[in-house]
N, C-alpha and C positions, 0 to 999 in steps of 0.2 A: 627713501623710506616709503613703505606701503601706506597708502591712505585708505580710509573707509568713511562712509557716510551712512546715515540711517534714513531709509525711505518709509513713508507711512501712507497707507491708503485708508482714509477715514470715510466710512459710509454711514448710512442712517441707522443700521442695526449692528454692524460689525466693523472692526478695524484690524488691519494687518500691518505689521512693521517688519522690516528686514535690514540687516547689516549687509552692505554691498561694498566691494572694493572698487578701486578705480578702473579695473578691467571688466567690471560688470558681473563679477562672481558673487552670488549670494552666500554669505558666510554663516548667517543664522537668521531665523525667522520666528516670530511669535504672532499670536492673534488673540483677540478678546472681544467680548460683546460691548457695544457702546451703551446699551440700556438708556436711551434718551429720556425715558419716563422718570429716571432718577435725577435729572437736572444737569445743568452745564458743568458744575464743579466735578460731579462724578465722572462725566465723559472725559473732561480734560485730565482728571486724575488718572483714569485708566490709560489714556494715551501717554501721559508722562511716565507712568509706571512701566509700560511696555518699552519705551525708549531707554529708560534707565536700566532695565533688565538686559537689554541688548548691549548697552555700553559696558556693563559690568562683566559680560562674557568676553568682550573683545579686549584682550590684554596686549595685543601688538598693533602697531600702526598709529598713524596720526589721524585724529578725528576731524573731518571737514565740516560737519554740521548736519542738520536735519532738514529734509524736504517733506512736505505734507501735501498730498493731493486730497482735495475736498470737493464735493459737488456744489455747484452754484457759482454766482458771480463773486469775484474777489477784487477789491481795490488793492492792486499789487503793491503800490508804494506804501500803503498804510498797513497792509497785512490784516485787512478786515473783510469778513464775508458780509455781503449786502443782499444776497438773494439765494436762499437754499431751502427748498420745501422739506428736505429730509433732515436738515439741521437748523430748523427755524430758531432754536434757542441760542444759536451762536450769532445770529444776525446783528450787525452793528457792534459786536464785541471785539476788542483788540486782541484777537486770538494769538497772533504771532508774538506780540510783545509779552503776553502773559506766559506763553510756553517758554520763550527765551529766558524770562525771569526765573521760572521754576527750574530750568535745566542749566542755566549759565552757559548756553551754547547758541550759536547762530541758527535761526529757523527761517525757512522760506515756505510760504504758502503758494499753492498753484491749483487751478481748477483741475479736477480729476481727469477729464477728457484731454486737456492740454498735457497733463503729465503722461498719459498713455501714449499720446503722439510723440512726446519727447523720448519716451522709452523705446518706441519702435525706431525712432531716428538714431538713437545711440547704438543699440545692439540688436535691433530687430530687423524687420523687413525693409526698413529704410536706411540701413547702415551704409549703403553704397551711394546715397544721394544727399544733397544739402537741403533740398526743399521737398516737402510733401504735405499732403492733407490726409487726415485720418477721420473716418466716420465710425462712431461707436454705436452699434445697433443693440438696443436693449428695451427696457420699459419705455424709454423715450429714445431720442437720438442725439448724441453729443458729437462734438467734433474738436479737432485741434489742427492748427495751421503752423507748420514749421518752415521758417524761412532762414536760410543760412545757418542751419542747425540750431535755431532758437525759436521759442514759442513767439508767435505773433500775437501781441496782446491788444493792440489798438490803443486808443487814447486813455481809457479808464480800466483796461484789463478785461473787457467784455467781448473782444473779437472771438470768432470761432463758434458762434451759436448756429451751427450748420443745420441742426434739426429744425430750425424755424425758417429755412428757405422755403418760399412758396413754390409748390410743384403742381398744385391744382387750384387755379384762381378762385373757384367757388366751391372749394372742397370742404372737408370736415373742419368744424370749429376747434380751435386749440386754446388751451388755458392761457397762452401768452397774449390773447386778444386778436390774433390773426385767424384766418381760415386757410385751409389747404396746406398747412405746414408739412414738411417732409415727415416728421415723426408721427403725424396723424395718418400717414399713408404707407409707411414702410417700417415701423418699429414692431417689436414683438407684441405690444399692446394693440397696434393696428391690425396685426394678423389675427389675434384672437377675437377682437371686436367684429371684424369682417366675417369671420367664421360663424360667430353667433348669429349675425344678421342673415347669413346665407343658409343657416341651419345645416352646416356641414356635418355636425355630430350631435348626438343626444346627450353628450357629456355636459353636465351643468356648468363646469368651469374649465373649459379646454385651455391647454397651454399652447404656445407656438410650436413646441416639440410634438404635441399631439397632432397638430395640423400637418406638420412636416411628415410624420409617419403615415398619415392618410394620403398625402401626395405621393409618397414612395409606393404605397399600395395601389396607386392608380386612380384615386378619387379625383375626378376632373374639377370639382368645385375647389378642393384644396389646392390643386395645381394652378387654377386660375387666380387664387389669392396671391400666390407667389409670383405669378406673372405680373399682376398689378403692382405688387411691391417692387419688382424689378423695374417697371416702367417709371415709378416715382423716383427710385434711386438714380435711374438713368438721366432723368430731367435735372436732378440736382447735380450730378457729377458733370454733366455737360456744361452747366452754368459755372461750376468751379473751374473746370478745365479752360473754358473760354476766358475766365477772369484771371487766373493765375499763370497758366501755361507752365505748371510744374511738371517734373518728370514722373511723379508717382502719386497715386491716390489709393489709400488702403481702407479696407473695411474690417471691422472686428465685432465681436459680440455673439450672443446666444444664437441668433438665427443663421449664423454662418454655415452650419452643416447643410442648409437648404440651398447652397450656392448653385448647384446644378439646376435648380428649379426657378431661381430668380435672375441669375446672371445672364442667360441668353437675352431675355427681354431688356435687361439693364444695358447690355452692350449694344443692342439694336438702337435704343434711344440715344445713347451717347454718340454712336456713329451718325445717326440722322441729324442730331442737333449741334454737333461740335465740328466745325471746320478745322479747328486746331487739332482735335484728336485724329481726324482723318489724315492729317498731313504731318504728323510728328510721331515719335516713338513713345508716346505717353503710355504708361502702364497703369492698369487697374488690377489690384491684387488683394489677396487675403493678408491680414496682419499675422505676425508669427508668435507674438509673446502671450497671447490670450489674456487671462486675468492677471498675469504678472506685469503687464506693460506699465500700469500706473505706479507700481512699486519701483520698477526700474527707473522710470522717468522722475519720480519724486527723489530717489536717491541720487540721480545725476545732477539735480539742481545745485547742491552745495559745491560739487566739483566745477560746474560751469561758473558759479559765482566766484570761485577762486581764480579762474582764468581772467576774470574781468578786473581783478584788483591790480593796481600798479606793482 
């Protein structure tokens, strides 16, 4: 019998949910605004309504459960978010148990970057390997580590905070309390902040895309920003390669179109800093699923949980 699950990508301003079958085919999809200013009950109500809408449309197949990707730290065993700037009103709340009670169905919570990594592992760029690392480049930098086709959680579920690897020992200060974190030197925010400091453009609020367009047009300052970004990524990737010796390391996110401008410097740093990389067939590639990776990964969680049951 065909099985299906529902994957949810819950963000600070929007949520997306999709019905996905066991072969990774999206059967239906809905979206809604989370409107956090309306409070926790409203957000959870919107989430539950989207899931119930999808379930009502799916008249065939056996329902495996719900997977939800959320930003922040999650106590996996308890199903509680303990650190999320975008969903602060959910911190310390038994979110998983509350949604299970409302739906009468099994629910699994997962960090959104971990879910994206799992999606790439299931049916994306990593479908041909068992082990991979994903770096998600955006406002910050997230990450997910997949070992033996499963998310590596660590003791409390907080493994994979790859954006906080130190790449510049005395670099830019980070909100986490460290200095020189990868996300302060290679994220979309880092790109725009550096551009403002270098006065690359007179635009009052330039985006990373604006800086990319200037680089394409030949602006040497913009090109240097992406070279610097690539160097920071290369330091982090070399560290990860030396640590894990996995076959595949993926990058995803908004700045990916600038690959040709940051990847050469990135690869130079990796080759210089990683003996492992120089002597193995390690791959560093673009992720394939884009913004859908988290949905796919969240939807895969219930299928994976079924495999674990006796």
